[in-house]
C-alpha positions in Angstrom: -5.7 57.9 18.2 -5.1 58.2 22.0 -8.2 57.7 24.1 -8.2 59.0 27.7 -10.5 57.4 30.2 -11.2 58.9 33.6 -13.9 59.3 36.2 -16.6 61.9 35.3 -16.4 65.4 36.6 -19.5 67.1 38.0 -19.5 69.7 35.2 -19.7 66.9 32.7 -23.0 65.4 33.9 -25.1 67.4 31.4 -22.9 66.4 28.5 -23.0 62.7 29.4 -26.7 62.9 29.8 -27.1 64.3 26.3 -24.7 61.8 24.8 -26.3 58.8 26.4 -29.8 59.9 25.5 -28.8 60.8 21.9 -27.3 57.3 21.4 -30.0 55.2 23.0 -33.0 57.3 22.0 -31.7 58.8 18.8 -30.6 55.5 17.3 -33.8 53.7 18.3 -32.3 51.4 20.9 -34.9 52.1 23.5 -38.1 53.9 24.1 -38.8 57.5 25.3 -40.1 56.0 28.5 -36.5 55.2 29.5 -35.1 58.6 28.7 -35.3 59.9 32.3 -33.0 57.1 33.5 -30.6 57.6 30.6 -30.3 61.3 31.6 -29.9 60.7 35.3 -26.2 60.9 35.3 -26.1 62.4 38.8 -28.0 59.4 40.1 -25.6 57.0 38.4 -22.6 58.8 39.9 -24.1 58.4 43.3 -24.7 54.6 42.8 -21.7 53.7 40.7 -18.5 55.0 39.1 -19.2 56.8 35.9 -16.3 56.9 33.5 -15.9 59.1 30.5 -13.7 58.8 27.4 -12.0 61.8 25.7 -10.6 62.0 22.2 -8.6 65.1 21.5 -10.0 66.5 24.8 -13.6 66.0 23.5 -15.9 63.9 25.5 -17.0 61.0 23.2 -18.1 58.1 25.4 -19.3 57.1 28.8 -20.4 54.1 30.9 -21.2 53.3 34.5 -19.7 50.4 36.6 -21.4 49.3 39.8 -19.1 47.3 42.0 -20.9 47.4 45.3 -24.5 46.5 44.4 -27.3 49.0 44.2 -30.1 49.8 41.8 -27.8 49.7 38.7 -26.6 46.1 39.5 -29.8 44.1 38.8 -27.9 41.0 37.8 -25.2 41.1 40.5 -24.7 39.5 43.9 -22.1 40.8 46.3 -18.6 40.3 44.7 -19.9 40.9 41.2 -19.7 44.2 39.2 -22.1 45.3 36.5 -21.4 47.6 33.5 -24.3 49.8 32.4 -25.2 52.3 29.7 -22.1 52.2 27.5 -22.5 55.0 24.9 -20.0 56.2 22.3 -20.6 59.2 20.0 -21.1 58.2 16.3 -18.2 60.3 15.1 -15.8 58.5 17.5 -16.6 54.9 16.6 -14.0 52.7 15.0 -11.1 53.9 17.2 -11.8 51.6 20.2 -13.3 54.2 22.5 -15.8 51.6 23.8 -13.0 49.1 24.4 -11.0 51.6 26.4 -14.0 52.3 28.5 -14.8 48.6 29.2 -11.2 47.8 30.0 -11.1 50.7 32.5 -14.3 49.4 34.0 -12.8 45.9 34.3 -9.8 47.3 36.1 -12.0 49.2 38.6 -13.8 45.9 39.3 -10.6 44.1 39.9 -9.4 46.8 42.2 -12.6 46.5 44.2 -12.2 42.8 44.6 -14.9 41.6 42.3 -14.8 38.1 41.0 -17.2 38.6 38.0 -18.3 41.4 35.7 -21.8 41.2 34.2 -23.5 43.3 31.5 -26.6 43.3 29.4 -27.1 44.2 25.8 -30.0 44.3 23.3 -30.0 41.7 20.6 -29.5 44.3 17.8 -26.3 45.8 19.4 -24.1 43.6 17.3 -21.1 45.9 17.3 -21.1 45.9 21.1 -21.4 42.2 21.1 -18.2 41.8 19.0 -16.4 44.1 21.5 -17.6 42.1 24.5 -16.5 38.8 22.8 -13.1 40.3 22.0 -12.6 41.1 25.7 -13.6 37.7 26.8 -17.2 38.1 27.8 -19.5 35.1 27.1 -23.3 34.8 27.0 -25.2 33.7 30.1 -28.7 33.1 28.8 -30.1 32.1 32.1 -29.7 35.7 33.3 -31.4 37.3 30.3 -34.0 39.8 31.5 -36.5 42.5 30.3 -35.6 46.1 30.9 -39.2 47.1 30.1 -42.0 44.9 28.7 -41.0 43.7 25.3 -37.4 44.7 25.5 -35.2 41.7 26.1 -31.6 42.3 27.3 -29.1 39.5 26.6 -26.7 38.9 29.5 -22.9 38.5 29.3 -20.3 37.7 31.9 -16.5 37.8 32.3 -14.8 36.1 35.3 -12.0 38.0 36.9 -10.8 35.2 39.1 -10.6 31.4 38.8 -12.3 30.3 42.0 -15.6 30.8 43.8 -15.2 32.6 47.1 -18.0 30.8 48.8 -17.4 27.1 47.9 -13.8 27.1 46.6 -14.8 25.4 43.3 -14.0 26.6 39.9 -15.9 29.8 39.1 -18.4 29.6 36.2 -19.9 32.4 34.2 -23.5 31.4 35.2 -22.4 31.2 38.8 -23.2 28.5 41.3 -26.9 29.0 42.3 -26.4 28.1 46.0 -23.3 30.3 46.2 -25.1 33.3 44.5 -27.9 32.9 47.1 -25.5 32.7 50.0 -23.5 35.7 48.8 -26.4 38.0 49.8 -25.9 37.1 53.4 -22.5 35.5 54.0 -18.9 36.7 53.4 -16.6 34.7 51.1 -14.6 31.9 52.7 -12.1 31.1 50.0 -9.5 33.2 48.2 -10.6 34.0 44.7 -7.0 33.6 43.4 -5.5 30.7 45.2 -8.4 28.9 46.8 -6.9 29.1 50.3 -9.4 29.1 53.2 -9.5 32.7 54.5 -9.7 34.0 58.0 -13.0 35.8 58.2 -14.2 38.4 60.7 -17.8 39.6 60.8 -18.7 42.8 62.5 -22.0 44.8 62.8 -20.9 47.0 59.9 -19.5 44.4 57.5 -16.8 41.8 57.2 -13.1 41.3 56.4 -11.5 38.1 54.9 -7.8 37.6 54.9 -5.7 35.4 52.6 -2.1 34.7 53.7 -1.0 35.0 50.0 -3.3 37.7 48.5 -4.2 39.9 51.4 -7.5 41.3 52.7 -11.0 41.7 51.2 -13.6 43.8 52.9 -17.3 44.3 52.4 
């Protein structure tokens, strides 16, 4: 079956809110206390890119991908993307709707210059874990966290580039602790793809970093 993935339209906010809540609440994946956040599609669309999946013109899945930080990117530092709230309608499972959504999110992260994509998942979401493993994500236990008290989220990561932009060493899924700290304040100095030293310019509104081989990155 052909799955179409695109950015959400404003008229679809209510449908995505209902789908996301019905999956997470209806299937016992989280508590009612978290329902307002699940239904806040308008807020997610302001803070990230919300993607929807359609099967035979019917909306059957959604996720959010934050590539520029913000409230949805708890695990991320600048240069990292975070995927949140993947939901697929029960009747559309088994035809790789979730895979199509995640692949589209990875492509958005690449286009936005991200070196890493992170996501979190509950321990009982085994079908999702198999999907993430198939796409190359690996566990990063040091970044596990609690969404609400008593609800542990397991962290996963997928590098999109071979080199760390701050030190030029090989990029690791856990990240270099010092580099992750410096990313909050400093622009990258090395090209993610070829490890060349970049020409960096910092202005009051942001920064640009130019690689002679791979072009420009901006904040």
